[in-house]
VOPA-343192 format. One record per residue (C-alpha): residue number from 1; x, y, z. Coordinates in pm, whole numbers. Example, Ala and Ser with C-alpha at 12.3 -4.5 7.8 and 13.67 -1.06 7.14 Angstrom:
BEGIN
<rec nr="1" X="1230" Y="-450" Z="780"/>
<rec nr="2" X="1367" Y="-106" Z="714"/>
This chain:
BEGIN
<rec nr="1" X="-620" Y="-1272" Z="1867"/>
<rec nr="2" X="-504" Y="-1179" Z="1483"/>
<rec nr="3" X="-696" Y="-978" Z="1269"/>
<rec nr="4" X="-703" Y="-984" Z="871"/>
<rec nr="5" X="-909" Y="-796" Z="604"/>
<rec nr="6" X="-841" Y="-939" Z="237"/>
<rec nr="7" X="-975" Y="-632" Z="24"/>
<rec nr="8" X="-1074" Y="-724" Z="-335"/>
<rec nr="9" X="-1133" Y="-396" Z="-511"/>
<rec nr="10" X="-1425" Y="-364" Z="-704"/>
<rec nr="11" X="-1477" Y="-739" Z="-710"/>
<rec nr="12" X="-1875" Y="-643" Z="-645"/>
<rec nr="13" X="-2066" Y="-654" Z="-989"/>
<rec nr="14" X="-2430" Y="-680" Z="-1097"/>
<rec nr="15" X="-2602" Y="-1014" Z="-1292"/>
<rec nr="16" X="-2423" Y="-1019" Z="-1635"/>
<rec nr="17" X="-2635" Y="-1179" Z="-1915"/>
<rec nr="18" X="-2331" Y="-1351" Z="-2051"/>
<rec nr="19" X="-2298" Y="-1540" Z="-1720"/>
<rec nr="20" X="-2652" Y="-1639" Z="-1756"/>
<rec nr="21" X="-2744" Y="-1366" Z="-1470"/>
<rec nr="22" X="-2468" Y="-1440" Z="-1254"/>
<rec nr="23" X="-2228" Y="-1179" Z="-1121"/>
<rec nr="24" X="-1840" Y="-1285" Z="-1170"/>
<rec nr="25" X="-1818" Y="-1360" Z="-804"/>
<rec nr="26" X="-2103" Y="-1601" Z="-853"/>
<rec nr="27" X="-1940" Y="-1745" Z="-1168"/>
<rec nr="28" X="-1616" Y="-1748" Z="-1023"/>
<rec nr="29" X="-1496" Y="-2093" Z="-876"/>
<rec nr="30" X="-1405" Y="-2020" Z="-549"/>
<rec nr="31" X="-1329" Y="-2297" Z="-297"/>
<rec nr="32" X="-1172" Y="-2161" Z="-53"/>
<rec nr="33" X="-1444" Y="-1865" Z="-3"/>
<rec nr="34" X="-1739" Y="-2174" Z="-36"/>
<rec nr="35" X="-1583" Y="-2306" Z="261"/>
<rec nr="36" X="-1541" Y="-1999" Z="445"/>
<rec nr="37" X="-1913" Y="-1875" Z="437"/>
<rec nr="38" X="-2026" Y="-2230" Z="563"/>
<rec nr="39" X="-1857" Y="-2080" Z="887"/>
<rec nr="40" X="-1912" Y="-1747" Z="843"/>
<rec nr="41" X="-2141" Y="-1436" Z="865"/>
<rec nr="42" X="-2220" Y="-1268" Z="537"/>
<rec nr="43" X="-2410" Y="-942" Z="449"/>
<rec nr="44" X="-2377" Y="-626" Z="312"/>
<rec nr="45" X="-2170" Y="-288" Z="408"/>
<rec nr="46" X="-2246" Y="47" Z="252"/>
<rec nr="47" X="-1889" Y="187" Z="242"/>
<rec nr="48" X="-1975" Y="512" Z="53"/>
<rec nr="49" X="-2204" Y="769" Z="251"/>
<rec nr="50" X="-2501" Y="973" Z="56"/>
<rec nr="51" X="-2360" Y="1200" Z="-141"/>
<rec nr="52" X="-2013" Y="1122" Z="-180"/>
<rec nr="53" X="-1856" Y="985" Z="-507"/>
<rec nr="54" X="-1797" Y="599" Z="-487"/>
<rec nr="55" X="-1419" Y="628" Z="-485"/>
<rec nr="56" X="-1167" Y="393" Z="-396"/>
<rec nr="57" X="-1068" Y="656" Z="-135"/>
<rec nr="58" X="-1366" Y="687" Z="52"/>
<rec nr="59" X="-1436" Y="323" Z="60"/>
<rec nr="60" X="-1144" Y="211" Z="174"/>
<rec nr="61" X="-1126" Y="471" Z="427"/>
<rec nr="62" X="-1475" Y="356" Z="568"/>
<rec nr="63" X="-1341" Y="-8" Z="567"/>
<rec nr="64" X="-1032" Y="93" Z="809"/>
<rec nr="65" X="-1282" Y="259" Z="999"/>
<rec nr="66" X="-1248" Y="645" Z="901"/>
<rec nr="67" X="-1578" Y="825" Z="865"/>
<rec nr="68" X="-1518" Y="981" Z="500"/>
<rec nr="69" X="-1716" Y="1252" Z="596"/>
<rec nr="70" X="-1476" Y="1331" Z="863"/>
<rec nr="71" X="-1180" Y="1259" Z="721"/>
<rec nr="72" X="-1181" Y="1242" Z="323"/>
<rec nr="73" X="-994" Y="1570" Z="186"/>
<rec nr="74" X="-926" Y="1448" Z="-153"/>
<rec nr="75" X="-761" Y="1119" Z="-293"/>
<rec nr="76" X="-445" Y="1268" Z="-492"/>
<rec nr="77" X="-330" Y="1418" Z="-87"/>
<rec nr="78" X="-338" Y="1049" Z="36"/>
<rec nr="79" X="-128" Y="942" Z="-260"/>
<rec nr="80" X="122" Y="1232" Z="-208"/>
<rec nr="81" X="150" Y="1090" Z="163"/>
<rec nr="82" X="246" Y="747" Z="-36"/>
<rec nr="83" X="483" Y="913" Z="-249"/>
<rec nr="84" X="638" Y="1106" Z="33"/>
<rec nr="85" X="564" Y="1459" Z="-67"/>
<rec nr="86" X="565" Y="1687" Z="205"/>
<rec nr="87" X="259" Y="1894" Z="134"/>
<rec nr="88" X="247" Y="2276" Z="252"/>
<rec nr="89" X="-119" Y="2430" Z="412"/>
<rec nr="90" X="-147" Y="2566" Z="114"/>
<rec nr="91" X="-70" Y="2297" Z="-149"/>
<rec nr="92" X="-339" Y="2115" Z="-379"/>
<rec nr="93" X="-266" Y="1759" Z="-468"/>
<rec nr="94" X="-388" Y="1667" Z="-838"/>
<rec nr="95" X="-381" Y="1260" Z="-952"/>
<rec nr="96" X="-214" Y="1296" Z="-1313"/>
<rec nr="97" X="-282" Y="1007" Z="-1514"/>
<rec nr="98" X="-113" Y="872" Z="-1805"/>
<rec nr="99" X="-433" Y="804" Z="-2020"/>
<rec nr="100" X="-453" Y="672" Z="-2406"/>
<rec nr="101" X="-628" Y="947" Z="-2627"/>
<rec nr="102" X="-755" Y="887" Z="-2985"/>
<rec nr="103" X="-533" Y="997" Z="-3230"/>
<rec nr="104" X="-745" Y="1094" Z="-3556"/>
<rec nr="105" X="-882" Y="1431" Z="-3436"/>
<rec nr="106" X="-664" Y="1709" Z="-3479"/>
<rec nr="107" X="-817" Y="1921" Z="-3210"/>
<rec nr="108" X="-748" Y="1780" Z="-2851"/>
<rec nr="109" X="-1056" Y="1862" Z="-2716"/>
<rec nr="110" X="-1247" Y="1650" Z="-2995"/>
<rec nr="111" X="-1049" Y="1332" Z="-2905"/>
<rec nr="112" X="-1201" Y="1036" Z="-2724"/>
<rec nr="113" X="-1057" Y="873" Z="-2389"/>
<rec nr="114" X="-985" Y="511" Z="-2476"/>
<rec nr="115" X="-797" Y="380" Z="-2139"/>
<rec nr="116" X="-797" Y="519" Z="-1822"/>
<rec nr="117" X="-484" Y="297" Z="-1726"/>
<rec nr="118" X="-268" Y="340" Z="-2080"/>
<rec nr="119" X="-299" Y="-30" Z="-2099"/>
<rec nr="120" X="-157" Y="-100" Z="-1758"/>
<rec nr="121" X="164" Y="72" Z="-1842"/>
<rec nr="122" X="492" Y="-20" Z="-1633"/>
<rec nr="123" X="594" Y="213" Z="-1367"/>
<rec nr="124" X="924" Y="199" Z="-1558"/>
<rec nr="125" X="797" Y="327" Z="-1884"/>
<rec nr="126" X="541" Y="563" Z="-1696"/>
<rec nr="127" X="824" Y="717" Z="-1528"/>
<rec nr="128" X="1045" Y="804" Z="-1842"/>
<rec nr="129" X="717" Y="961" Z="-1988"/>
<rec nr="130" X="639" Y="1194" Z="-1686"/>
<rec nr="131" X="961" Y="1295" Z="-1660"/>
<rec nr="132" X="960" Y="1450" Z="-2000"/>
<rec nr="133" X="601" Y="1598" Z="-1915"/>
<rec nr="134" X="798" Y="1759" Z="-1597"/>
<rec nr="135" X="1099" Y="1890" Z="-1824"/>
<rec nr="136" X="855" Y="2076" Z="-2049"/>
<rec nr="137" X="595" Y="2178" Z="-1823"/>
<rec nr="138" X="701" Y="2184" Z="-1450"/>
<rec nr="139" X="722" Y="2567" Z="-1283"/>
<rec nr="140" X="697" Y="2716" Z="-950"/>
<rec nr="141" X="342" Y="2647" Z="-976"/>
<rec nr="142" X="321" Y="2307" Z="-1053"/>
<rec nr="143" X="542" Y="1997" Z="-962"/>
<rec nr="144" X="538" Y="1661" Z="-1082"/>
<rec nr="145" X="586" Y="1357" Z="-934"/>
<rec nr="146" X="626" Y="985" Z="-1023"/>
<rec nr="147" X="397" Y="760" Z="-880"/>
<rec nr="148" X="304" Y="349" Z="-983"/>
<rec nr="149" X="225" Y="242" Z="-1284"/>
<rec nr="150" X="-42" Y="509" Z="-1472"/>
<rec nr="151" X="-84" Y="647" Z="-1152"/>
<rec nr="152" X="121" Y="968" Z="-1086"/>
<rec nr="153" X="97" Y="1298" Z="-884"/>
<rec nr="154" X="119" Y="1718" Z="-939"/>
<rec nr="155" X="119" Y="1963" Z="-673"/>
<rec nr="156" X="-41" Y="2300" Z="-733"/>
<rec nr="157" X="138" Y="2542" Z="-522"/>
<rec nr="158" X="-133" Y="2778" Z="-358"/>
<rec nr="159" X="-395" Y="2630" Z="-568"/>
<rec nr="160" X="-762" Y="2559" Z="-491"/>
<rec nr="161" X="-985" Y="2236" Z="-523"/>
<rec nr="162" X="-1161" Y="2225" Z="-837"/>
<rec nr="163" X="-1383" Y="2005" Z="-965"/>
<rec nr="164" X="-1223" Y="1777" Z="-1231"/>
<rec nr="165" X="-1349" Y="1422" Z="-1411"/>
<rec nr="166" X="-1219" Y="1125" Z="-1344"/>
<rec nr="167" X="-1068" Y="942" Z="-1647"/>
<rec nr="168" X="-1242" Y="609" Z="-1563"/>
<rec nr="169" X="-1567" Y="738" Z="-1577"/>
<rec nr="170" X="-1593" Y="925" Z="-1905"/>
<rec nr="171" X="-1421" Y="587" Z="-2132"/>
<rec nr="172" X="-1527" Y="623" Z="-2504"/>
<rec nr="173" X="-1628" Y="973" Z="-2465"/>
<rec nr="174" X="-1527" Y="1238" Z="-2633"/>
<rec nr="175" X="-1337" Y="1465" Z="-2411"/>
<rec nr="176" X="-1416" Y="1817" Z="-2446"/>
<rec nr="177" X="-1689" Y="1876" Z="-2201"/>
<rec nr="178" X="-1488" Y="1716" Z="-1933"/>
<rec nr="179" X="-1167" Y="1923" Z="-1956"/>
<rec nr="180" X="-1055" Y="2150" Z="-1693"/>
<rec nr="181" X="-1214" Y="2464" Z="-1604"/>
<rec nr="182" X="-872" Y="2593" Z="-1511"/>
<rec nr="183" X="-706" Y="2740" Z="-1801"/>
<rec nr="184" X="-328" Y="2637" Z="-1688"/>
<rec nr="185" X="-442" Y="2267" Z="-1627"/>
<rec nr="186" X="-647" Y="2252" Z="-1959"/>
<rec nr="187" X="-306" Y="2404" Z="-2148"/>
<rec nr="188" X="-77" Y="2094" Z="-1955"/>
<rec nr="189" X="-303" Y="1835" Z="-2050"/>
<rec nr="190" X="-325" Y="1976" Z="-2443"/>
<rec nr="191" X="55" Y="2024" Z="-2404"/>
<rec nr="192" X="134" Y="1675" Z="-2276"/>
<rec nr="193" X="-17" Y="1525" Z="-2585"/>
<rec nr="194" X="214" Y="1696" Z="-2812"/>
<rec nr="195" X="520" Y="1582" Z="-2581"/>
<rec nr="196" X="419" Y="1236" Z="-2558"/>
<rec nr="197" X="236" Y="1076" Z="-2852"/>
<rec nr="198" X="520" Y="1056" Z="-3058"/>
<rec nr="199" X="755" Y="989" Z="-2800"/>
<rec nr="200" X="996" Y="711" Z="-2865"/>
<rec nr="201" X="847" Y="460" Z="-2573"/>
<rec nr="202" X="506" Y="542" Z="-2732"/>
<rec nr="203" X="592" Y="467" Z="-3066"/>
<rec nr="204" X="772" Y="123" Z="-2921"/>
<rec nr="205" X="480" Y="52" Z="-2718"/>
<rec nr="206" X="260" Y="86" Z="-3045"/>
<rec nr="207" X="488" Y="-125" Z="-3243"/>
<rec nr="208" X="416" Y="-402" Z="-2980"/>
<rec nr="209" X="47" Y="-345" Z="-2998"/>
<rec nr="210" X="15" Y="-179" Z="-2655"/>
<rec nr="211" X="-189" Y="131" Z="-2586"/>
<rec nr="212" X="1" Y="459" Z="-2611"/>
<rec nr="213" X="23" Y="682" Z="-2291"/>
<rec nr="214" X="-54" Y="970" Z="-2483"/>
<rec nr="215" X="-153" Y="1216" Z="-2231"/>
<rec nr="216" X="-157" Y="1327" Z="-1886"/>
<rec nr="217" X="-544" Y="1359" Z="-1705"/>
<rec nr="218" X="-565" Y="1589" Z="-1407"/>
<rec nr="219" X="-851" Y="1454" Z="-1129"/>
<rec nr="220" X="-917" Y="1393" Z="-776"/>
<rec nr="221" X="-767" Y="1749" Z="-615"/>
<rec nr="222" X="-766" Y="1798" Z="-242"/>
<rec nr="223" X="-600" Y="1953" Z="58"/>
<rec nr="224" X="-325" Y="1801" Z="311"/>
<rec nr="225" X="-489" Y="1527" Z="501"/>
<rec nr="226" X="-507" Y="1451" Z="836"/>
<rec nr="227" X="-611" Y="1072" Z="979"/>
<rec nr="228" X="-623" Y="1004" Z="1331"/>
<rec nr="229" X="-354" Y="733" Z="1437"/>
<rec nr="230" X="-526" Y="346" Z="1354"/>
<rec nr="231" X="-330" Y="200" Z="1655"/>
<rec nr="232" X="-440" Y="477" Z="1898"/>
<rec nr="233" X="-812" Y="424" Z="1759"/>
<rec nr="234" X="-812" Y="94" Z="1766"/>
<rec nr="235" X="-564" Y="-52" Z="1995"/>
<rec nr="236" X="-387" Y="-252" Z="1706"/>
<rec nr="237" X="-86" Y="-225" Z="1562"/>
<rec nr="238" X="-187" Y="-246" Z="1201"/>
<rec nr="239" X="11" Y="-314" Z="856"/>
<rec nr="240" X="-95" Y="-256" Z="481"/>
<rec nr="241" X="-24" Y="-438" Z="201"/>
<rec nr="242" X="-110" Y="-314" Z="-135"/>
<rec nr="243" X="61" Y="-200" Z="-475"/>
<rec nr="244" X="-183" Y="130" Z="-515"/>
<rec nr="245" X="-20" Y="471" Z="-371"/>
<rec nr="246" X="-379" Y="537" Z="-242"/>
<rec nr="247" X="-372" Y="292" Z="25"/>
<rec nr="248" X="-38" Y="303" Z="107"/>
<rec nr="249" X="-68" Y="683" Z="152"/>
<rec nr="250" X="-366" Y="626" Z="384"/>
<rec nr="251" X="-139" Y="385" Z="570"/>
<rec nr="252" X="128" Y="664" Z="605"/>
<rec nr="253" X="-119" Y="875" Z="741"/>
<rec nr="254" X="-287" Y="629" Z="965"/>
<rec nr="255" X="60" Y="540" Z="1118"/>
<rec nr="256" X="24" Y="215" Z="983"/>
<rec nr="257" X="334" Y="-4" Z="871"/>
<rec nr="258" X="358" Y="-11" Z="468"/>
<rec nr="259" X="512" Y="-352" Z="364"/>
<rec nr="260" X="613" Y="-359" Z="25"/>
<rec nr="261" X="615" Y="-680" Z="-182"/>
<rec nr="262" X="805" Y="-743" Z="-481"/>
<rec nr="263" X="604" Y="-798" Z="-796"/>
<rec nr="264" X="323" Y="-656" Z="-655"/>
<rec nr="265" X="180" Y="-414" Z="-935"/>
<rec nr="266" X="-183" Y="-354" Z="-905"/>
<rec nr="267" X="-292" Y="-585" Z="-1232"/>
<rec nr="268" X="-454" Y="-894" Z="-1338"/>
<rec nr="269" X="-80" Y="-1100" Z="-1281"/>
<rec nr="270" X="7" Y="-891" Z="-954"/>
<rec nr="271" X="206" Y="-1125" Z="-679"/>
<rec nr="272" X="-104" Y="-1265" Z="-506"/>
<rec nr="273" X="104" Y="-1533" Z="-356"/>
<rec nr="274" X="385" Y="-1269" Z="-216"/>
<rec nr="275" X="107" Y="-1050" Z="-67"/>
<rec nr="276" X="-54" Y="-1360" Z="140"/>
<rec nr="277" X="307" Y="-1448" Z="271"/>
<rec nr="278" X="373" Y="-1119" Z="359"/>
<rec nr="279" X="41" Y="-1101" Z="556"/>
<rec nr="280" X="85" Y="-1444" Z="731"/>
<rec nr="281" X="445" Y="-1267" Z="846"/>
<rec nr="282" X="316" Y="-974" Z="969"/>
<rec nr="283" X="88" Y="-1106" Z="1181"/>
<rec nr="284" X="269" Y="-1438" Z="1315"/>
<rec nr="285" X="615" Y="-1317" Z="1314"/>
<rec nr="286" X="622" Y="-946" Z="1303"/>
<rec nr="287" X="411" Y="-869" Z="1603"/>
<rec nr="288" X="128" Y="-689" Z="1394"/>
<rec nr="289" X="-234" Y="-728" Z="1538"/>
<rec nr="290" X="-381" Y="-670" Z="1226"/>
<rec nr="291" X="-300" Y="-655" Z="830"/>
<rec nr="292" X="-523" Y="-507" Z="527"/>
<rec nr="293" X="-402" Y="-697" Z="229"/>
<rec nr="294" X="-536" Y="-512" Z="-69"/>
<rec nr="295" X="-557" Y="-635" Z="-393"/>
<rec nr="296" X="-616" Y="-433" Z="-704"/>
<rec nr="297" X="-671" Y="-649" Z="-1007"/>
<rec nr="298" X="-1094" Y="-711" Z="-991"/>
<rec nr="299" X="-1156" Y="-352" Z="-1008"/>
<rec nr="300" X="-895" Y="-306" Z="-1299"/>
<rec nr="301" X="-1045" Y="-585" Z="-1472"/>
<rec nr="302" X="-1431" Y="-411" Z="-1431"/>
<rec nr="303" X="-1283" Y="-92" Z="-1568"/>
<rec nr="304" X="-1144" Y="-286" Z="-1858"/>
<rec nr="305" X="-1483" Y="-431" Z="-1890"/>
<rec nr="306" X="-1314" Y="-794" Z="-1921"/>
<rec nr="307" X="-1575" Y="-1033" Z="-1772"/>
<rec nr="308" X="-1337" Y="-1296" Z="-1816"/>
<rec nr="309" X="-1050" Y="-1141" Z="-1647"/>
<rec nr="310" X="-1244" Y="-1004" Z="-1342"/>
<rec nr="311" X="-1333" Y="-1378" Z="-1319"/>
<rec nr="312" X="-982" Y="-1468" Z="-1325"/>
<rec nr="313" X="-885" Y="-1197" Z="-1090"/>
<rec nr="314" X="-1122" Y="-1331" Z="-815"/>
<rec nr="315" X="-1032" Y="-1680" Z="-885"/>
<rec nr="316" X="-675" Y="-1604" Z="-823"/>
<rec nr="317" X="-751" Y="-1389" Z="-494"/>
<rec nr="318" X="-908" Y="-1714" Z="-366"/>
<rec nr="319" X="-673" Y="-1982" Z="-471"/>
<rec nr="320" X="-338" Y="-1751" Z="-409"/>
<rec nr="321" X="-463" Y="-1539" Z="-137"/>
<rec nr="322" X="-735" Y="-1680" Z="90"/>
<rec nr="323" X="-668" Y="-2053" Z="64"/>
<rec nr="324" X="-288" Y="-2006" Z="195"/>
<rec nr="325" X="-394" Y="-1755" Z="444"/>
<rec nr="326" X="-624" Y="-1952" Z="603"/>
<rec nr="327" X="-442" Y="-2292" Z="569"/>
<rec nr="328" X="-130" Y="-2121" Z="771"/>
<rec nr="329" X="-332" Y="-1961" Z="1018"/>
<rec nr="330" X="-517" Y="-2260" Z="1101"/>
<rec nr="331" X="-208" Y="-2454" Z="1092"/>
<rec nr="332" X="-30" Y="-2186" Z="1338"/>
<rec nr="333" X="-307" Y="-2245" Z="1615"/>
<rec nr="334" X="-341" Y="-1867" Z="1673"/>
<rec nr="335" X="-709" Y="-1745" Z="1689"/>
<rec nr="336" X="-801" Y="-1495" Z="1417"/>
<rec nr="337" X="-1100" Y="-1295" Z="1238"/>
<rec nr="338" X="-1090" Y="-1257" Z="854"/>
<rec nr="339" X="-1299" Y="-984" Z="684"/>
<rec nr="340" X="-1364" Y="-1032" Z="283"/>
<rec nr="341" X="-1509" Y="-751" Z="111"/>
<rec nr="342" X="-1494" Y="-534" Z="-188"/>
<rec nr="343" X="-1456" Y="-168" Z="-101"/>
<rec nr="344" X="-1733" Y="-96" Z="-364"/>
<rec nr="345" X="-1844" Y="-257" Z="-681"/>
<rec nr="346" X="-1705" Y="-186" Z="-1042"/>
<rec nr="347" X="-1987" Y="-323" Z="-1277"/>
<rec nr="348" X="-1910" Y="-476" Z="-1617"/>
<rec nr="349" X="-2162" Y="-309" Z="-1775"/>
<rec nr="350" X="-2060" Y="58" Z="-1694"/>
<rec nr="351" X="-1678" Y="3" Z="-1636"/>
<rec nr="352" X="-1677" Y="214" Z="-1333"/>
<rec nr="353" X="-1744" Y="262" Z="-940"/>
<rec nr="354" X="-2097" Y="249" Z="-803"/>
<rec nr="355" X="-2199" Y="323" Z="-475"/>
<rec nr="356" X="-2427" Y="0" Z="-416"/>
<rec nr="357" X="-2367" Y="-203" Z="-44"/>
<rec nr="358" X="-2081" Y="-474" Z="-99"/>
<rec nr="359" X="-2079" Y="-821" Z="17"/>
<rec nr="360" X="-1891" Y="-909" Z="326"/>
<rec nr="361" X="-1761" Y="-1259" Z="484"/>
<rec nr="362" X="-1674" Y="-1225" Z="827"/>
<rec nr="363" X="-1494" Y="-1512" Z="975"/>
<rec nr="364" X="-1399" Y="-1591" Z="1343"/>
<rec nr="365" X="-1198" Y="-1907" Z="1367"/>
<rec nr="366" X="-1308" Y="-1958" Z="1749"/>
<rec nr="367" X="-1674" Y="-1938" Z="1659"/>
<rec nr="368" X="-1867" Y="-2276" Z="1576"/>
<rec nr="369" X="-2096" Y="-2178" Z="1293"/>
<rec nr="370" X="-2292" Y="-2408" Z="1055"/>
<rec nr="371" X="-2457" Y="-2216" Z="730"/>
<rec nr="372" X="-2532" Y="-2317" Z="426"/>
<rec nr="373" X="-2501" Y="-2027" Z="232"/>
<rec nr="374" X="-2210" Y="-1887" Z="-30"/>
<rec nr="375" X="-2045" Y="-1571" Z="-63"/>
<rec nr="376" X="-2185" Y="-1347" Z="-325"/>
<rec nr="377" X="-2400" Y="-1022" Z="-373"/>
<rec nr="378" X="-2723" Y="-1234" Z="-383"/>
<rec nr="379" X="-2720" Y="-1429" Z="-60"/>
<rec nr="380" X="-2547" Y="-1144" Z="115"/>
<rec nr="381" X="-2858" Y="-951" Z="58"/>
<rec nr="382" X="-3048" Y="-1231" Z="126"/>
<rec nr="383" X="-2888" Y="-1272" Z="465"/>
<rec nr="384" X="-3077" Y="-951" Z="616"/>
<rec nr="385" X="-2739" Y="-852" Z="748"/>
<rec nr="386" X="-2676" Y="-497" Z="689"/>
<rec nr="387" X="-2432" Y="-200" Z="806"/>
<rec nr="388" X="-2535" Y="153" Z="697"/>
<rec nr="389" X="-2227" Y="319" Z="809"/>
<rec nr="390" X="-1940" Y="115" Z="683"/>
<rec nr="391" X="-1681" Y="305" Z="870"/>
<rec nr="392" X="-1841" Y="143" Z="1185"/>
<rec nr="393" X="-1839" Y="-215" Z="1080"/>
<rec nr="394" X="-1436" Y="-239" Z="1183"/>
<rec nr="395" X="-1580" Y="-197" Z="1540"/>
<rec nr="396" X="-1767" Y="-550" Z="1451"/>
<rec nr="397" X="-1458" Y="-696" Z="1348"/>
<rec nr="398" X="-1248" Y="-583" Z="1643"/>
<rec nr="399" X="-1493" Y="-675" Z="1913"/>
């Protein structure tokens, strides 16, 4: 038996007036999921424990079977594992986003955050900008590391875990009240604007009608993580496919194989087909029992507030990931169990994550089910199937 999770990050949503009260998942054309739903169990999973923030970090840990209340030590330390940073016990890892701030206000604190991803800036351009910040601001206490796209890392030597605001939670808001309470962190953010706003790359981006990456933004502080081995925990040899450092870091910490896919960039136009082929190769040719295929695009479109593009992202997952995987797994003759789920909702109305339970679809190629439902939030709720402790659901997948 082989096991596959297809994770549509932020795919769940709420009814939208412009879609006649449907969610993007209901409105999207998803023939592959519709066909699977007729032969599957559907329901809801609570992936974010009570009292914890609804982040991709806590939620994906839960989907992978790790209780976030036991294993979570911060988002950035997991990303540090992916980047290859060897954290010391007294290091604090901090996410260092490249964001777009408004330019009209002379005072930094009165600026507004316009875009948490700087127009989904490429890693190539972002690396030049982070290195410009590094050259001016790095010292013995703070070290900067290039990540992927707008997502980068700062290591604070002998630091402390402090509360920091998530940029995607304050889109369109004046940033003053959300700036760090630690003077050094706040000062570096302010100085970064002076370094970046008129950097040649940003001048060129502006000419092309793209958002500038004109400031760093610190958030997600945490300590060195310690995850149990996925293989020892589940007796399954596992692999991770994702364009996001957070997911790669979870995999590294859990001792899973990280499979890189050329052209996978976490955007709407990521290499969906490449991810599907890599997942198939992992379980059919390379001896892996389990593969986790993480796709970021629905979450990014939710943060952007784009109904049209969130629907596109869901349709791309259906057409370019789910359909070929099901077809090839069926053709192979290998028995398999497939879980399709978001990690958390990223509703269009608020453009950030929420803690609501997410809809799942669990398919077993050896089961002979005959159902009439479709895969969406509404019907998942009507099914009556509900898993309160999301981190336990993987036991259902592996039964």
